[in-house]
N, C-alpha and C positions, 0 to 999 in steps of 0.2 A: 625275271618281269610276269608278270600279271596275267594270267591268261582265264576269261570267263568261258565259262559252260555256258554254253548257247542251247543244246538241246539234249536231251539224256533220256534215253529207252532202257524199262525193266525185259531183260532178257532171261529170267527163271531163276531161282535159288536167290544168292546175295547177289549177284550181280547186274552191275548196270551200266549200257554200255551210253559212253560221255560223248560231246563233241565240241569241241572250245571255240574258240572265235579266230584263231587261225588255222580251220579245217583240221587239226588233230583231233585224233580219236581214237579207242580203243575199253575194251571192258575193264570195270573197275569191279574186283569181289570185296564186298563188303565185310564177309563170313569172318575176317580175325576182330572186328567190331565185338562180336558175341564176347569175345574175353575179357575186353574190356571193365564191363561193368558200367555202375554209373549211368547216365541217360543213354547208355548207346543198350541197358536191359530191354528196351523197349523195343528195338530191331527183333528180339526174338518173335515179337508177335510180327507175321507177317503181313498181314495187313497192313498194319502201319509203316511197313519197312515198304510195302508194294507203293506209300501213299506219297511217294517224293515230289516236290515241284523243286522249282528253280527259281529261286532269286535273282529276279534282272538286274538287279541296284547293286548286288554282291557280288553277281555271276557265279552264284555254288548254290549246289542240292540241298536243299534243307525239306527237314521232314517236321509240321507241323509248329514252323518258324521255332523251333523249340532244341534242336538240332542240325548242324550243318558243316560240313569240311570243305578245309581250306583247300582252295580250288589249286594253291599248289601240291597238296597233297593227290588231290584227284587226277591234277596233269601227270605227273612223277608216275601213278600208278598204271593209267591210261595208256600211259608213251613209251612206258618201263626208260623214265631216264629221269637222273638224280634229281632229287629235293634240290631249291635252291641254297647258296653254304649257308645264308644267313637264317637260317632254318633248323639248322644242326646245333643251335646253341636251344632250340626249346624242343627239346625233342623229349621232354615230360608230357606232353598233351599230345592225348592219341589221333586229338582231329588234327594235329600239325605232324603226326609221323606219315611216314612211308608204310602203308601198308604189308610190306615183307618182313616175314619173319626174322627176328634176331638173332645173333648169335649167343 
């Protein structure tokens, strides 16, 4: 089930506290995205990182309408819950992966 982000608050470093439409909330640490490269290189600029917004139409965090993170990934990380089963086949995209390190 898709749960939209309804609020987000910068907490320092690469951490953002997110709240979802079902009232669940938690802190997501985006520092692991720095290792992914590509568009995530922009996160190295802290002012860019801190300038996120909520795209209310999609229910996701977005940076300059250029970078967004799947709400399922945000929910999983913020609530320490598993990703939906259907996302396991999309493990190649960092925006669709859990932010947890892999073995």
